[in-house]
C-alpha positions as CSV (number, residue, x, y, z in Angstrom):
1,M,13.3,-10.7,-12.5
2,C,11.8,-11.8,-16.1
3,A,8.3,-11.2,-16.3
4,V,5.8,-13.6,-15.7
5,V,2.2,-13.8,-17.5
6,P,-0.6,-14.1,-14.6
7,R,-2.6,-16.8,-13.7
8,Y,-5.9,-16.6,-13.3
9,A,-8.8,-18.6,-11.4
10,A,-10.7,-21.2,-13.0
11,G,-13.3,-19.9,-15.1
12,R,-11.6,-16.5,-15.5
13,I,-10.5,-14.9,-18.4
14,A,-8.6,-11.7,-19.3
15,I,-10.6,-9.4,-20.9
16,P,-8.7,-6.7,-23.4
17,A,-9.2,-2.9,-22.0
18,P,-10.7,-0.5,-24.0
19,A,-8.0,1.4,-26.9
20,E,-7.8,4.3,-24.9
21,A,-7.1,2.9,-21.7
22,S,-3.9,1.6,-23.4
23,T,-2.7,5.0,-23.9
24,L,-3.4,6.8,-20.4
25,T,-1.3,6.2,-17.5
26,I,-3.5,5.6,-14.1
27,G,-2.3,9.3,-13.1
28,Q,-3.2,10.9,-16.2
29,A,-7.0,9.1,-16.0
30,A,-7.0,10.7,-12.4
31,A,-6.1,14.0,-13.5
32,R,-8.7,14.3,-15.7
33,Y,-11.3,13.1,-13.5
34,L,-10.3,15.6,-10.8
35,G,-10.8,18.2,-13.5
36,T,-14.4,17.2,-13.4
37,L,-15.4,17.9,-9.9
38,P,-16.0,21.0,-7.8
39,A,-13.2,23.0,-6.0
40,G,-14.1,21.8,-2.7
41,E,-14.9,18.1,-3.5
42,R,-11.5,18.1,-5.7
43,E,-9.4,18.8,-3.1
44,R,-10.5,16.3,-0.5
45,A,-10.7,13.7,-3.4
46,R,-7.1,14.5,-4.8
47,S,-5.7,13.6,-1.1
48,E,-7.2,10.1,-0.8
49,I,-6.8,9.6,-4.7
50,S,-3.1,10.6,-4.4
51,R,-2.6,7.8,-1.6
52,F,-4.3,5.0,-3.8
53,L,-1.6,6.5,-6.7
54,E,1.2,6.0,-4.7
55,H,0.2,2.2,-3.9
56,I,-0.3,1.3,-7.3
57,G,1.7,3.6,-9.3
58,K,0.7,6.6,-11.1
59,D,2.7,5.6,-13.9
60,R,1.3,2.5,-15.0
61,P,-0.8,1.9,-18.0
62,L,-4.7,2.2,-17.1
63,S,-5.1,-0.8,-19.2
64,Q,-3.3,-2.9,-16.4
65,L,-5.5,-1.9,-13.4
66,N,-6.9,-4.6,-12.1
67,R,-8.9,-5.9,-9.1
68,R,-6.2,-7.0,-7.2
69,D,-4.5,-4.1,-7.1
70,V,-7.6,-2.5,-5.7
71,D,-7.6,-5.6,-3.2
72,R,-4.2,-4.5,-2.0
73,F,-4.9,-1.3,-1.5
74,Q,-8.3,-2.4,0.8
75,D,-5.5,-4.5,2.2
76,R,-3.6,-1.9,3.4
77,L,-6.5,0.4,4.7
78,N,-7.6,-2.8,7.0
79,E,-3.7,-3.0,8.4
80,A,-3.3,1.1,9.0
81,K,-7.0,0.9,10.7
82,V,-7.5,4.4,10.1
83,D,-11.6,5.7,8.9
84,Q,-12.3,3.8,5.9
85,S,-15.4,5.7,5.1
86,R,-13.3,9.1,4.5
87,R,-10.4,7.0,2.6
88,I,-12.6,4.5,0.2
89,E,-15.0,7.0,-0.8
90,P,-13.2,8.9,-3.1
91,V,-11.2,6.3,-4.5
92,K,-14.4,4.3,-5.2
93,L,-16.2,7.2,-7.3
94,F,-12.9,7.6,-9.5
95,L,-13.0,4.1,-10.3
96,Q,-16.7,3.9,-10.5
97,D,-16.1,6.7,-13.3
98,L,-13.5,4.8,-15.2
99,K,-16.3,2.4,-16.2
100,K,-18.8,4.6,-16.6
101,K,-16.1,6.3,-19.1
102,K,-15.7,2.7,-20.5
103,L,-12.1,3.0,-19.4
104,T,-12.3,0.0,-17.7
105,E,-13.9,-2.8,-18.4
106,D,-15.3,-4.0,-14.7
107,N,-16.3,-1.7,-12.2
108,L,-12.9,-1.8,-10.1
109,G,-15.3,0.0,-7.2
110,A,-17.3,-2.1,-6.3
111,V,-14.4,-4.0,-4.9
112,L,-13.6,-1.3,-2.4
113,R,-16.1,-1.6,0.7
114,V,-15.8,-0.3,3.9
115,R,-15.2,-3.1,6.3
116,K,-16.1,-2.8,10.2
117,P,-13.8,-4.3,13.3
118,K,-15.5,-7.8,14.0
119,A,-17.5,-8.2,17.2
120,G,-16.1,-10.2,20.4
121,R,-18.5,-11.5,22.7
122,G,-20.5,-9.0,24.1
123,G,-20.4,-7.2,21.3
124,E,-16.8,-5.4,22.1
125,R,-14.8,-4.7,19.3
126,A,-12.2,-7.1,18.6
127,E,-8.3,-6.4,19.4
128,A,-6.4,-5.2,16.8
129,P,-3.7,-7.5,15.4
130,V,-0.4,-7.2,16.9
131,I,2.6,-5.7,14.8
132,E,5.9,-7.0,15.9
133,L,8.9,-4.6,15.7
134,T,12.3,-4.7,16.5
135,Q,13.5,-2.3,18.8
136,A,15.3,-0.8,15.9
137,G,12.2,-0.8,13.7
138,H,10.0,0.9,16.8
139,D,13.0,3.9,17.4
140,Q,12.5,4.5,13.3
141,L,9.1,5.0,13.5
142,T,9.1,7.2,16.0
143,S,11.7,9.3,14.8
144,E,10.1,9.5,11.7
145,L,6.3,10.7,13.5
146,T,8.3,13.2,15.4
147,Q,9.9,14.7,12.4
148,L,6.8,14.7,10.1
149,E,4.4,16.4,13.5
150,S,7.2,18.5,14.4
151,D,8.6,19.7,10.9
152,E,6.6,18.9,7.8
153,I,2.9,19.3,9.6
154,P,4.2,23.2,10.6
155,R,6.0,23.8,7.3
156,L,3.0,23.0,5.3
157,R,0.4,24.8,7.5
158,D,2.8,27.9,6.4
159,A,2.7,27.1,2.9
160,V,-1.0,26.7,3.0
161,S,-1.4,30.0,4.9
162,L,1.0,31.9,2.3
163,A,-0.9,30.2,-0.5
164,R,-4.0,31.0,0.7
165,A,-3.2,34.8,0.9
166,D,-2.5,35.2,-3.0
167,G,-6.5,35.4,-3.0
168,D,-8.8,33.2,-5.6
169,L,-8.2,29.8,-4.4
170,R,-9.9,28.1,-7.5
171,E,-6.8,28.5,-9.7
172,N,-4.3,28.6,-6.9
173,A,-1.7,25.7,-8.1
174,P,0.5,26.2,-4.7
175,Y,-2.4,26.5,-2.3
176,H,-3.7,23.0,-4.0
177,E,-0.1,21.3,-3.7
178,A,0.0,22.5,-0.3
179,K,-3.1,20.6,0.7
180,R,-2.7,17.8,-1.3
181,E,0.9,17.2,0.4
182,M,-0.6,17.9,4.0
183,G,-2.9,15.1,3.5
184,V,-0.2,13.0,2.3
185,V,1.9,13.7,5.2
186,Q,-1.0,13.4,7.6
187,G,-2.0,10.1,6.2
188,R,1.1,8.8,7.1
189,I,1.1,10.2,10.5
190,D,-2.3,8.4,10.7
191,A,-0.6,5.2,9.5
192,L,2.5,5.7,12.0
193,R,0.3,6.5,15.1
194,N,-1.6,3.0,14.5
195,Q,1.5,1.1,13.9
196,L,3.0,1.9,17.0
197,G,-0.1,1.8,19.3
198,S,-0.6,-1.8,18.0
199,S,2.8,-2.8,18.3
200,K,5.0,-5.0,20.5
201,I,8.7,-5.0,20.5
202,V,10.1,-8.4,19.9
203,A,13.8,-9.7,19.9
204,R,15.2,-10.7,16.3
205,Q,14.8,-14.3,15.1
206,Q,17.5,-16.4,16.5
207,S,17.0,-19.7,15.4
208,T,17.8,-20.7,11.3
209,E,15.2,-23.7,11.5
210,K,12.1,-21.5,10.8
211,A,11.7,-18.2,9.4
212,G,10.9,-14.8,11.3
213,L,11.6,-11.2,12.0
214,G,15.2,-10.7,11.6
215,S,15.7,-13.8,9.1
216,R,17.5,-13.6,6.2
217,V,15.8,-16.2,3.6
218,V,17.5,-17.2,0.5
219,L,14.6,-18.7,-2.0
220,R,14.8,-20.5,-5.4
221,D,12.1,-19.2,-8.4
222,T,11.2,-22.8,-9.4
223,D,9.7,-21.2,-12.7
224,Y,13.3,-19.5,-13.8
225,D,15.6,-21.0,-11.5
226,E,16.8,-18.1,-10.2
227,E,17.9,-17.1,-6.6
228,H,16.7,-14.2,-4.3
229,T,17.4,-13.6,-1.2
230,F,14.9,-11.4,1.3
231,T,15.2,-10.3,5.2
232,L,12.3,-10.2,7.0
233,V,11.8,-6.5,8.9
234,G,9.5,-4.7,10.4
235,P,7.6,-1.9,9.2
236,G,10.3,0.5,10.6
237,E,13.1,-1.3,8.5
238,V,12.0,-1.8,5.1
239,K,14.6,-1.1,2.7
240,P,13.6,-2.8,-0.8
241,R,16.6,-2.1,-2.7
242,E,18.4,-4.0,0.0
243,G,16.4,-6.8,0.0
244,K,14.8,-6.3,3.6
245,I,10.9,-6.4,3.2
246,S,8.2,-6.1,5.8
247,I,7.1,-9.3,7.4
248,Q,3.6,-8.4,6.7
249,S,4.3,-8.1,3.2
250,P,2.8,-10.5,0.7
251,V,6.4,-12.4,0.5
252,G,7.1,-12.0,4.3
253,N,3.9,-13.1,5.6
254,A,3.9,-16.1,3.1
255,L,7.7,-16.9,4.4
256,K,6.9,-16.7,8.1
257,G,7.5,-19.8,9.8
258,K,8.4,-21.5,6.5
259,S,11.7,-24.4,7.1
260,V,14.1,-24.8,4.5
261,G,12.8,-27.3,1.4
262,E,9.3,-26.1,2.0
263,K,7.4,-24.6,-1.6
264,V,6.1,-21.2,-1.1
265,E,3.8,-19.3,-3.3
266,V,3.3,-15.8,-3.5
267,D,0.7,-13.9,-5.2
268,T,2.1,-10.6,-6.3
269,P,0.7,-7.7,-9.3
270,Q,3.5,-9.6,-11.8
271,G,1.6,-12.9,-11.1
272,V,1.8,-16.2,-8.9
273,H,5.3,-16.8,-8.0
274,Q,6.2,-20.5,-6.7
275,Y,9.7,-20.6,-4.6
276,T,11.6,-22.9,-2.7
277,V,13.1,-21.8,0.3
278,V,16.8,-22.6,0.5
279,R,18.4,-21.7,3.0
280,I,17.9,-19.5,6.7
281,E,20.0,-17.3,8.3
282,R,20.2,-15.0,11.0
283,A,20.6,-11.6,9.5
284,E,23.6,-9.7,11.2
């Protein structure tokens, strides 16, 4: 797909990033920042910042980092329903440091906030949103969770113990790498548990009148007159290379419930894309 020039809301302009930001990747800036932290603090921050980099892309130029990226990371945390205060603080401090060093024009750390669950009547917390999964998607998520808990966590614990036996932990790269990887794996385990705990198994969409879980949707990009095909699936069945996208993703959510002929506007990292629904099919 051709690149699209981002559109800005009325009254907003794009401010050029500082010169150094154009030569640094986001991952390089993170590595610099982590190198300035005390050993104990560095390890905790590394795990959470690694999740942030995994989400937005560590090889992207720092000059491209924007509020929209941080908003999407916040949305991901909201969907995972994890302890936001623990996850957000290291990333928030990293983004604040970028502003302090004049590597970003704005303090993107201010975008991140710990969002408390809304209370229902009587002060009770509102129930978490239900995640719709097909049986196949539920089985795949369950299988992944079992594999991580029974294979990966024990392997990483052994790696941490072995590396710790080498002595001084301050310059012990294998130890820090194993701890970082364990943090990533544990984060994935937490997300899987939350998804499965909030899930409801539903049948694939049978109707071709409206797009839903299991629908194959053909879209036409109104800007470039190109067709794109997406299959809407649950979290456990996502395969971007095959066009299988989560129904909870920005594109999937925008398509849900749409009919042939309807216009769809999707906010992506490359800008706002406008599509027309050309055809809705039942995925095999």
